[in-house]
C-alpha positions in Angstrom: -9.8 39.0 -82.0 -9.1 36.6 -79.3 -6.4 35.2 -81.3 -4.6 38.1 -81.4 -3.7 38.3 -77.6 -0.7 36.9 -76.0 -1.1 32.9 -74.7 -2.3 32.7 -71.2 0.9 31.2 -70.0 3.4 33.8 -71.5 0.9 36.5 -69.9 1.3 34.9 -66.4 5.3 34.7 -67.0 5.3 38.4 -67.8 3.5 39.4 -64.9 5.8 37.2 -62.8 8.3 39.0 -64.1 6.6 42.1 -63.5 6.4 41.5 -60.1 10.1 40.4 -59.5 11.2 43.7 -61.3 9.0 45.8 -58.6 10.0 43.7 -55.7 13.9 44.6 -57.0 13.2 48.0 -57.0 12.3 48.4 -60.9 9.8 51.1 -61.8 8.0 50.5 -64.8 7.4 53.3 -67.5 4.5 55.1 -66.8 1.5 54.5 -68.8 0.2 56.3 -71.7 -3.4 57.1 -72.8 -4.2 55.0 -75.1 -6.9 56.9 -76.5 -4.6 59.7 -77.3 -1.7 57.3 -78.6 -4.8 56.4 -81.0 -5.2 60.4 -81.7 -1.5 60.5 -82.6 -1.8 57.7 -84.7 -4.3 59.6 -86.9 -2.5 62.5 -86.7 0.5 60.6 -88.3 -1.7 59.9 -91.5 -3.5 56.8 -89.6 -7.0 55.8 -90.1 -9.3 58.0 -88.2 -11.3 56.1 -85.2 -13.8 58.9 -84.3 -17.1 57.3 -85.1 -20.0 59.6 -86.6 -22.7 61.2 -84.6 -25.9 58.9 -84.4 -27.8 61.7 -86.0 -25.8 62.0 -88.7 -25.1 65.8 -88.5 -23.8 66.9 -85.5 -20.5 67.4 -84.2 -18.5 64.3 -82.8 -18.4 63.9 -79.1 -15.1 63.3 -77.4 -14.4 59.3 -77.1 -13.9 58.2 -73.5 -10.3 57.9 -72.0 -9.4 54.3 -72.3 -7.2 52.6 -69.7 -5.8 49.0 -69.2 -4.0 48.6 -65.8 -3.8 44.8 -66.0 -5.0 41.2 -66.8 -8.6 42.0 -65.5 -9.1 45.0 -67.7 -8.3 42.8 -70.7 -10.5 40.0 -69.6 -13.2 42.2 -68.8 -12.9 43.6 -72.6 -13.2 39.8 -74.0 -16.5 39.3 -71.9 -18.2 42.7 -73.1 -21.3 41.7 -75.7 -22.7 43.4 -78.2 -26.3 45.3 -77.2 -28.7 46.9 -80.0 -32.1 48.1 -80.3 -33.1 45.2 -82.5 -31.7 42.5 -84.7 -32.4 44.9 -87.6 -30.5 47.8 -86.0 -27.2 47.4 -88.1 -26.2 51.4 -87.8 -26.3 50.6 -83.7 -24.0 47.6 -83.9 -21.5 49.5 -86.3 -21.2 52.0 -83.5 -20.7 49.5 -81.1 -18.4 47.7 -83.1 -16.5 51.1 -84.2 -16.0 51.3 -80.4 -15.0 48.0 -79.3 -12.4 47.9 -82.2 -11.0 51.2 -80.8 -10.5 49.3 -77.4 -9.0 46.2 -79.1 -6.5 48.4 -80.7 -5.6 50.4 -77.3 -5.0 47.0 -76.1 -2.7 45.9 -78.6 -0.9 48.9 -78.1 -0.6 48.2 -74.7 0.5 45.0 -74.8 2.9 45.8 -77.2 4.6 48.9 -74.8 4.7 45.9 -72.3 6.4 43.5 -74.2 9.2 46.2 -75.1 9.4 46.7 -71.5 9.7 42.9 -70.8 12.7 42.4 -73.4 14.7 45.0 -71.8 14.3 44.2 -68.3 15.0 40.5 -69.5 18.3 41.9 -70.9 19.1 43.5 -67.8 18.4 40.4 -65.7 20.5 38.2 -67.6 23.2 40.6 -67.1 22.7 40.5 -63.3 22.2 36.6 -63.3 25.9 36.2 -65.1 27.4 38.4 -62.7 25.8 36.6 -59.4 27.0 33.3 -61.2 30.5 34.6 -60.7 30.0 35.8 -57.4 28.2 32.4 -56.3 31.3 30.4 -57.7 33.6 32.5 -55.9 31.6 32.2 -52.8 31.7 28.4 -53.2 35.4 28.1 -53.6 35.4 30.3 -50.1 32.7 27.6 -48.1 35.1 24.7 -49.7 37.9 26.2 -48.0 36.4 26.9 -44.7 35.2 23.4 -44.4 38.7 22.2 -44.9 39.9 24.2 -42.6 37.0 23.0 -39.9 37.7 19.3 -40.6 41.5 20.1 -39.8 39.9 21.4 -37.1 37.7 18.9 -36.0 40.4 16.1 -36.5 42.5 17.9 -33.9 39.9 18.5 -31.4 39.2 14.7 -31.6 42.5 13.7 -31.4 42.9 15.8 -28.1 39.6 14.0 -26.6 40.5 11.0 -27.3 43.9 11.9 -24.8 42.0 13.3 -22.6 39.7 10.3 -22.6 42.7 8.1 -22.2 44.0 10.2 -19.4 40.5 10.1 -17.5 40.3 6.4 -18.0 43.4 6.2 -16.2 42.6 9.0 -13.3 38.9 6.7 -13.1 41.1 3.3 -12.6 43.5 4.7 -10.2 40.0 6.4 -8.3 38.5 3.0 -8.4 41.1 1.6 -6.6 40.9 3.9 -3.9 37.3 3.5 -3.6 37.9 -0.3 -3.0 39.8 -0.1 -0.4 38.0 2.6 1.2 34.8 0.7 0.6 36.7 -2.1 2.8 37.5 0.3 5.4 34.0 1.4 5.0 32.6 -2.5 6.0 35.2 -2.5 8.7 34.4 0.8 10.2 30.5 0.0 9.9 31.1 -3.6 11.5 32.5 -1.4 14.6 29.8 0.8 14.5 27.3 -2.1 14.7 28.9 -3.9 17.9 29.3 0.1 19.2 25.7 0.4 18.3 24.9 -2.8 20.2 26.6 -1.7 23.3 24.7 1.6 23.1 21.8 -0.1 23.3 22.7 -2.0 26.1 24.3 0.9 27.7 20.6 2.7 27.5 18.8 -0.7 28.8 21.4 -0.6 31.5 20.3 3.2 32.1 16.5 2.6 31.9 16.6 -0.5 34.1 18.4 1.6 37.1 16.1 4.4 36.8 13.6 2.1 37.1 15.2 0.0 39.7 15.5 3.3 41.6 12.0 4.3 41.1 10.6 1.1 42.5 13.5 1.6 45.6 11.4 4.7 46.4 8.3 2.5 46.6 9.9 0.2 48.7 11.2 3.1 51.3 7.9 4.3 51.4 6.3 1.0 52.2 8.7 -1.0 54.1 11.6 0.9 56.5 13.3 -2.4 56.6 14.6 -1.8 53.1 16.2 1.4 53.4 20.1 -0.3 54.5 19.7 -1.8 51.0 18.1 1.1 49.2 21.6 3.2 49.8 23.7 0.3 49.0 21.9 0.2 45.5 21.7 3.7 44.8 25.7 4.1 45.5 25.9 1.0 43.2 23.6 2.7 40.7 25.9 5.6 40.7 28.9 3.7 40.1 27.2 2.0 37.1 26.4 5.5 36.1 29.6 6.6 36.2 31.2 3.6 33.8 28.0 4.4 31.6 29.4 8.0 31.5 32.9 6.6 30.4 31.5 4.5 28.1 29.6 7.6 26.7 32.9 9.4 26.2 34.4 6.8 24.4 31.5 6.5 22.1 31.3 10.2 21.7 35.3 9.7 20.3 34.3 7.1 17.6 31.7 9.3 16.6 34.2 11.9 16.0 36.4 10.0 14.2 33.3 8.7 12.1 32.3 12.5 11.3 36.5 13.3 9.9 36.2 10.5 7.8 32.7 11.0 6.0 33.9 14.8 5.6 37.1 13.0 3.9 34.7 10.6 1.8 32.2 13.9 0.5 35.4 15.6 -0.5 36.5 12.7 -2.5 33.0 12.7 -4.2 32.8 16.1 -5.0 35.8 16.0 -6.6 34.9 12.9 -8.7 31.6 14.6 -9.6 33.8 17.8 -10.9 36.0 15.6 -13.1 32.9 14.0 -14.6 31.1 17.2 -15.1 34.1 18.5 -16.9 34.9 15.5 -19.3 30.8 15.5 -19.8 30.9 19.4 -20.7 34.2 18.6 -23.4 31.9 15.5 -24.9 29.3 17.8 -25.2 31.3 20.3 -27.1 32.8 17.6 -29.6 29.2 16.7 -30.2 28.2 20.5 -30.8 31.2 20.8 -33.4 30.3 17.6 -35.0 26.7 19.0 -35.4 28.0 22.0 -36.6 30.0 20.1 -39.5 27.1 18.4 -40.5 24.9 21.3 -40.8 27.4 23.0 -42.7 27.7 20.3 -45.2 23.9 19.9 -45.5 23.8 23.7 -46.1 26.0 23.2 -48.7 24.2 20.7 -50.3 20.9 22.6 -50.0 22.7 25.5 -51.8 23.7 23.3 -54.8 20.1 22.4 -54.9 18.8 25.9 -54.8 21.7 27.0 -57.2 20.3 24.4 -60.1 16.9 25.4 -59.0 17.9 29.2 -60.0 19.6 28.1 -63.0 16.5 26.0 -64.4 14.1 28.9 -63.3 15.1 32.0 -64.3 12.3 34.1 -63.1 13.0 33.0 -59.8 16.6 33.8 -59.6 16.1 37.2 -58.2 14.3 36.1 -55.0 16.5 33.5 -54.5 19.7 35.2 -54.8 18.5 37.5 -52.4 17.8 34.6 -49.9 21.4 32.9 -50.7 22.5 36.3 -49.9 20.8 36.8 -46.1 22.0 32.6 -45.5 25.4 33.5 -46.8 25.7 36.1 -44.1 24.2 33.7 -41.4 27.1 31.2 -42.5 29.6 33.8 -41.8 28.3 34.6 -38.5 28.3 30.7 -37.9 31.8 30.1 -39.0 33.4 33.2 -36.9 31.3 31.1 -33.9 32.6 27.9 -34.8 36.3 29.5 -35.0 35.4 31.2 -31.4 34.0 27.7 -30.1 37.3 25.9 -31.5 39.5 28.7 -29.4 37.2 28.3 -26.2 37.6 24.4 -27.0 41.7 24.6 -26.9 41.5 26.6 -23.7 39.1 24.1 -21.7 41.7 21.5 -23.0 44.0 23.1 -21.0 41.9 24.0 -18.1 40.8 20.2 -18.3 45.1 19.3 -18.3 45.4 21.4 -15.2 42.5 20.0 -13.5 43.7 16.5 -14.0 47.1 17.9 -12.8 45.3 19.2 -9.5 43.7 16.1 -9.0 46.1 13.6 -9.2 47.5 15.6 -6.4 44.6 15.6 -5.0 44.3 11.5 -5.0 47.5 11.5 -3.6 46.7 13.5 -0.7 43.6 11.7 -0.3 45.3 8.4 0.0 47.7 9.7 2.8 44.3 10.5 4.4 43.1 7.1 4.0 46.6 5.8 5.5 45.5 7.9 8.4 42.0 6.8 8.7 43.0 3.2 8.7 45.7 3.7 11.2 42.7 5.4 13.1 40.3 2.5 12.5 42.6 0.0 13.6 42.7 2.1 17.2 39.3 2.1 16.9 38.8 -1.9 16.7 41.3 -2.2 19.7 38.9 0.3 21.4 36.0 -1.7 20.2 37.6 -4.8 21.8 37.9 -3.0 24.8 34.3 -1.9 24.9 33.2 -5.3 24.3 35.3 -6.5 27.5 33.8 -3.5 29.4 30.3 -5.0 27.9 30.5 -8.5 29.5 31.3 -7.0 32.6 28.4 -4.6 32.8 26.3 -7.6 31.3 27.6 -9.7 34.5 26.4 -6.5 36.3 23.2 -6.2 34.6 22.5 -10.2 35.0 23.0 -9.2 39.0 20.9 -6.4 39.1 18.1 -7.8 37.2 18.6 -10.7 40.3 18.5 -8.0 43.0 15.6 -6.2 40.6 13.4 -9.6 40.6 13.7 -9.9 44.7 13.1 -6.2 45.2 9.6 -6.4 42.9 8.8 -9.3 44.9 9.2 -7.7 47.9 7.3 -4.9 46.3 4.3 -7.1 45.9 4.5 -8.1 49.6 5.0 -4.9 50.8 1.5 -4.1 48.3 -0.3 -6.5 50.0 0.7 -5.7 53.3 0.0 -1.9 52.7 -3.5 -3.5 51.8 -4.0 -5.3 54.7 -2.8 -2.5 57.0 -5.2 0.0 54.9 -8.3 -2.5 55.9 -7.2 -3.2 59.4 -7.1 0.6 59.8 -10.5 1.1 58.1 -12.3 -1.8 60.0 -10.8 -0.4 63.5 -12.3 2.8 62.2 -15.7 1.2 61.7 -17.3 -0.7 58.7 -20.3 1.9 59.1 -18.7 5.5 59.8 -20.7 8.4 59.9 -19.8 11.8 59.0 -21.5 15.4 60.0 -21.7 18.4 58.1 -23.6 21.9 58.7 -24.7 23.7 55.8 -23.6 27.4 55.7 -26.6 30.0 56.8 -27.6 31.5 53.2 -29.1 34.8 52.5 -32.2 33.2 50.5 -33.3 30.9 54.0 -36.6 31.4 54.8 -36.1 32.9 58.3 -33.7 35.1 57.0 -30.1 35.0 58.9 -31.7 33.8 62.1 -29.8 30.3 62.9 -30.1 27.5 65.3 -27.7 27.4 68.6 -25.1 25.3 66.9 -22.0 24.8 68.5 -18.5 23.0 68.1 -16.8 21.6 71.5 -13.4 22.7 71.7 -11.8 19.8 74.4 -9.5 17.8 72.8 -11.4 14.6 72.8 -14.6 15.9 70.8 -12.4 18.7 68.6 -13.4 17.9 65.0 -15.9 15.0 66.3 -18.6 16.7 68.4 -21.6 19.2 68.0 -23.9 20.8 70.4 -27.3 22.2 69.8 -29.5 24.2 71.9 -33.2 23.5 71.3 -35.8 25.1 73.8 -33.1 25.9 76.7 -31.8 22.1 76.5 -28.4 21.4 75.2 -27.9 18.2 73.0 -24.5 16.8 72.2 -23.6 14.5 69.8 -20.3 12.7 68.6 -19.3 11.2 65.2 -16.6 10.3 63.5 -15.9 13.4 61.6 -18.1 16.5 62.2 -17.5 19.4 59.4 -18.5 23.1 60.7 -19.9 25.4 57.9 -16.4 26.9 56.8 -15.3 23.1 55.8 -14.7 23.3 52.0 -15.5 20.3 49.7 -11.6 19.6 49.4 -11.3 19.1 53.5 -14.5 16.9 53.2 -12.8 14.5 50.6 -9.7 14.3 52.1 -11.3 12.4 55.2 -13.0 9.8 52.8 -10.0 9.4 50.2 -8.9 6.3 52.0 -12.2 4.8 51.5 -12.3 5.2 47.5 -8.5 3.6 47.7 -10.2 0.3 49.2 -12.2 0.2 46.0 -9.4 -0.1 44.2 -8.1 -2.6 46.5 -11.1 -4.7 45.6 -13.7 -4.0 48.7 -17.4 -2.7 47.8 -17.6 0.9 49.3 -20.8 2.9 49.9 -20.9 6.6 50.3 -24.6 8.0 51.1 -25.7 11.6 52.1 -28.7 11.6 54.3 -30.2 14.7 55.7 -33.4 16.7 55.4 -34.4 18.1 51.9 -32.5 22.0 51.6 -29.7 20.6 53.5 -26.8 20.7 51.4 -26.6 16.5 50.8 -26.8 17.1 46.6 -24.0 19.7 47.2 -21.6 17.5 48.7 -22.0 14.5 46.6 -22.0 16.8 43.4 -20.9 19.6 44.3 -20.8 22.7 41.6 -18.0 21.9 39.0 -18.5 24.9 36.9 -17.4 27.3 39.6 -14.4 24.7 40.7 -16.3 23.3 44.0 -16.5 20.0 42.8 -18.4 17.2 45.4 -17.8 13.6 46.2 -18.3 12.1 43.3 -16.1 13.8 40.9 -13.5 14.1 43.5 -13.2 10.0 44.1 -13.6 9.6 40.6 -10.5 11.9 39.5 -8.6 10.0 42.5 -9.6 6.7 41.0 -8.2 7.5 37.4 -5.3 9.2 39.0 -4.3 6.1 40.7 -5.2 3.6 38.5 -2.8 5.2 35.6 0.0 5.5 38.6 -0.4 1.7 39.3 0.2 0.7 35.7 3.7 1.1 36.3 3.5 -2.1 38.7 1.7 -3.9 35.9 -1.7 -3.3 37.0 -4.6 -3.0 34.4 -8.0 -1.7 35.2 -11.4 -1.4 33.5 -14.2 0.5 34.6 -17.7 0.5 34.2 -20.4 3.3 35.1 -24.3 2.9 35.6 -26.4 6.0 37.3 -30.2 5.5 38.5 -32.5 6.9 40.7 -35.1 5.0 43.0 -38.6 7.3 42.6 -41.7 6.1 44.5 -39.9 2.3 44.6 -39.4 2.6 41.0 -36.5 2.1 39.3 -35.7 4.3 36.5 -32.4 4.5 34.3 -31.0 7.9 34.3 -28.3 7.2 31.1 -30.9 5.4 29.2 -31.0 6.8 25.5 -34.5 8.0 25.2 -34.9 9.7 28.7 -34.9 13.4 28.9 -36.5 15.7 31.6 -37.1 12.7 34.2 -39.0 11.1 31.8 -38.0 8.1 30.3 -39.9 7.6 26.9 -39.4 3.9 26.8 -41.1 2.8 29.9 -42.0 -0.8 29.0 -38.7 -1.7 30.8 -38.7 -3.9 34.0 -35.7 -3.2 36.1 -35.0 -6.4 38.6 -32.4 -6.3 41.1 -30.4 -9.6 41.0 -27.4 -10.9 43.5 -25.3 -13.9 42.5 -23.3 -16.0 45.1 -20.2 -13.7 45.0 -22.1 -10.7 46.4 -22.0 -8.9 43.0 -25.2 -7.1 42.0 -26.9 -6.5 38.5 -30.1 -4.6 37.8 -31.4 -6.2 34.4 -31.8 -3.7 31.3 -29.7 -1.2 33.0 -27.7 0.8 30.9 -24.0 0.3 31.6 -21.0 2.3 30.0 -17.3 1.7 30.1 -15.4 4.5 30.9 -11.7 5.5 30.4 -11.2 8.8 31.9 -12.8 11.6 34.2 -14.3 13.4 30.9 -16.4 10.5 30.1 -17.8 10.0 33.4 -18.5 14.1 33.7 -20.6 14.0 30.6 -22.7 11.2 32.0 -23.1 13.0 35.5 -24.5 15.9 33.5 -26.5 13.7 31.5 -27.8 12.1 34.7 -28.6 15.4 36.5 -30.9 16.7 33.9 -32.6 13.5 33.8 -33.3 13.4 37.6 -36.6 13.8 39.4 -37.0 17.2 41.4 -39.9 19.0 42.7 -41.1 22.1 44.5 -41.9 21.7 48.1 -42.3 24.3 50.7 -38.7 23.7 52.4 -36.8 23.9 48.9 -37.4 25.3 45.8 -35.7 22.2 44.0 -35.9 19.1 46.3 -34.6 15.7 45.0 -37.6 13.5 44.7 -35.8 10.5 44.7 -32.7 8.6 45.6 -29.5 9.2 43.0 -27.5 6.1 43.0 -23.8 6.1 41.2 -22.5 2.8 40.5 -18.7 2.5 39.4 -17.5 -1.3 38.9 -14.0 -1.4 38.9 -11.6 -4.7 37.6 -8.0 -5.0 38.1 -5.5 -7.3 37.1 -1.9 -7.8 37.3 0.0 -9.8 34.7 3.3 -9.7 36.5 2.1 -11.2 39.9 -1.2 -12.8 38.6 -3.5 -11.0 41.2 -7.4 -10.0 40.2 -9.3 -7.3 42.3 -12.8 -6.5 41.6 -14.5 -3.7 43.5 -17.3 -1.4 43.2 -17.7 1.9 44.3 -21.6 3.4 45.3 -22.2 6.9 45.7 -25.5 7.7 46.8 -27.5 11.2 47.1 -30.4 10.2 48.9 -34.0 12.2 48.7 -34.5 14.9 51.4 -36.4 13.6 54.4 -39.1 15.9 56.0 -42.0 16.0 57.9 -45.7 16.0 56.1 -46.9 18.6 58.3 -44.0 21.1 57.4 -43.5 20.1 53.5 -47.1 20.5 52.8 -47.1 18.0 50.1 -50.3 16.9 48.8 -51.2 14.8 45.3 -48.2 13.5 44.2 -45.7 15.1 46.2 -47.5 13.6 49.4 -47.0 9.7 47.7 -43.3 11.0 47.2 -43.0 12.0 50.9 -44.4 9.0 51.9 -42.4 7.3 49.9 -39.0 8.7 50.6 -39.7 8.3 54.4 -40.3 4.6 54.1 -37.4 3.7 52.4 -35.0 5.7 54.7 -36.9 4.0 57.8 -36.0 0.6 55.8 -32.6 1.9 55.4 -32.4 2.4 59.4 -34.1 -0.6 60.0 -31.2 -2.8 58.3 -28.4 -1.1 59.6 -29.8 -1.9 63.0 -30.6 -5.4 62.3 -27.0 -6.0 61.0 -25.7 -4.4 64.3 -27.7 -6.6 66.5 -26.6 -9.8 64.7 -30.2 -10.7 63.6 -30.7 -14.0 61.8 -33.2 -12.1 59.6 -32.0 -8.7 57.9 -34.9 -6.7 56.2 -33.1 -6.0 53.0 -36.3 -6.5 50.6 -38.2 -3.9 52.6 -37.0 -1.4 50.2 -35.6 -1.1 46.4 -32.7 0.9 48.1 -31.7 -1.6 50.5 -32.1 -4.2 48.5 -29.9 -2.9 46.1 -27.0 -1.7 48.6 -27.2 -5.2 50.4 -24.0 -6.4 49.4 -22.2 -3.2 50.5 -24.1 -3.0 53.9 -22.5 -6.5 55.3 -19.8 -8.4 55.5 -16.4 -6.7 54.7 -17.9 -4.3 52.8 -17.0 -0.4 53.9 -20.1 2.3 54.3 -19.8 6.0 55.3 -23.1 8.2 55.8 -22.8 11.6 55.7 -25.6 13.5 57.9 -26.3 17.0 56.2 -28.0 19.3 58.4 -29.4 22.5 57.9 -28.4 25.9 60.5 -31.6 27.9 60.2 -34.1 27.6 63.4 -36.8 26.8 61.3 -35.6 23.2 60.5 -34.2 22.4 64.4 -36.9 19.8 64.8 -36.0 18.2 61.4 -32.3 18.6 62.4 -32.5 16.8 65.7 -34.2 13.6 64.0 -31.4 13.8 61.4 -28.6 13.7 64.3 -30.6 11.2 66.3 -30.4 8.7 63.8 -26.8 9.4 62.8 -25.8 8.7 66.3 -27.6 5.4 66.4 -26.3 4.4 63.1 -22.5 5.7 64.5 -23.5 3.4 67.5 -23.5 0.5 65.6 -20.6 -2.0 65.8 -20.3 -4.1 62.5 -17.2 -6.1 62.0 -14.5 -5.4 64.4 -15.7 -3.5 67.4 -14.6 0.1 67.5 -14.8 3.0 70.0 -17.8 3.9 72.1 -19.5 7.1 70.7 -21.1 9.6 73.5 -24.4 10.7 73.0 -26.9 12.2 75.4 -30.1 9.7 75.4 -33.0 10.3 73.2 -36.1 8.5 71.8 -35.2 5.7 69.4 -38.3 6.2 67.5 -37.8 8.2 64.3 -40.6 10.5 63.6 -40.9 10.8 59.8 -44.9 12.7 59.8 
């Protein structure tokens, strides 16, 4: 049974042929019912194939319809096995065999019909193949003719490109000659520009020197009136120099305009050159594209030949390959059409390139004319440069003369600065090395006795205006006179104006000490520190602002300053570092430090283990002051809610040097807020506050003893009686400058403390330290100071 089936390879070929017919639109004949075909065979005299009933006497049952749709049905038939109830059930086996024979017959008939259809289809395919071969031969002939035409067109394009390259090389050589000549001219122009730049730098230096000279001349006018005539003549000469500089500037601007014109011409040449290069590159790209298309066409023809051979070898796939060839043939036709269009565009571009070459030839001639004009301008520029060099030599001589005059003026400035310092120091010495200012605090609403104040008045006579103060106590009038008296309406700025000269002395290299004295609550801390948060700065912030501002101004004269700040308090005769890293809220975390005051032979004071910080601006000092104010010791008494219970000492060491003159200065500025003096009975202090009050009064008494001993010229001055006086020893003698602010309270309840403060200040004001000064007028008073 298996041998009656067609071979597997033959069957596969037929399946493929059937698939090809379906793809080509061929419709297979409709399947016939195999069982009906067998029945027809029986009707025509064939052998009946209906099996008998297993019962033997019943009517025959209708056989099932058998259909074969493909190879799977045939394989399923071949794989079918005989099944019986037992080995001896021959009748059942015969029935099954009869059914299987019917199915095999139906399969054979189906194969025969299928083979007949394949043979008819094969004849049709052979006819179609012959017609396709004929048509393919014609297409090959047409393609060969088109390839020959493309070769001829490509040859023409190659010749045209060669002619264009020759013309381009010729134009390129001419342009190279023009560029070389332009480079030579450019080098000449750059040399002229370099010389002009040198002249410009020299002129700028002359202008800068002239400005600096004018500023220094103004300073000479301020310090020495004898240089006014010289300054006038120098300014006139400077104006002449500026006029010459402006003329040179006009010449330079003309040269710059000519340079810009030449640069524009150069830019146009570069643009034309780049456009020609782009056009040539595009023509080369087009030629390469045509060659590439030609090569592709040749490869496609070879591939078509190979495919044609494959079609002749394999007839089963001829229809599919012919369809692909038809599609590819359409693409080739489209590409040939595109190629012809591209050839036309190439011819158009060639004509455009020829026109461009002609226009560029004209432009090169125009550029050569412009180059000749530029050469003439460059020659004129050389002549101008020579004239400028001549002017430069003249200006150089003038600059040399001005430098000599400037050196003389600088030496005169140095001499004038030395004279200013001497005169400034003389004026301060005439005013007194120890000066006393008095300031009356305004009456405040929260004072203990309401708004009732003491009888304080200020004389209006010419001699006593701004220097005298009168106080009426128990019907007796007491008059006092000081270097300066500030009434309650005086502002912080008014106070600082009077002491600004002392601050300048610190920059000049002197030791300056400014301290505020008075009873608690009289405004000492406000006078020294102020309230910066509401723009009411005190003496300390304003002094530092002036020092930093003046030091920056003096940098133009060659001065360079460095500054170091330190802040401490003396509490119960104990030194406390207010800038110590571990200090907060008036207590120092590391209390094991022992601060020792030392003086060297040069009068410089140091405190061992004290924190000293370099400061470079007012912001640095402001931060330090805020930190110190939080660390200072304060306490509450019956006279003040927040009374300073220690002496606050701010020290700024100033070191300056002048590299031009070789001068060196070292100054010290001590700004001190003394603790408030008060009577023991009135303050109501007990315990620690009692000890604080006694220590404060003792140190203030020691300060008065030192000042009076220096005024008398005693051999022994008791500096060591107090840490405060021993710390300020270098600032209270020699050529040092000291200023005491006595602050008084206006309320009537403080009149006793006010009289004690005014008497102490009058006694200090009467002292003569250094050069004698005017005598102050004061009513006789008891020289014994009462502190409790």
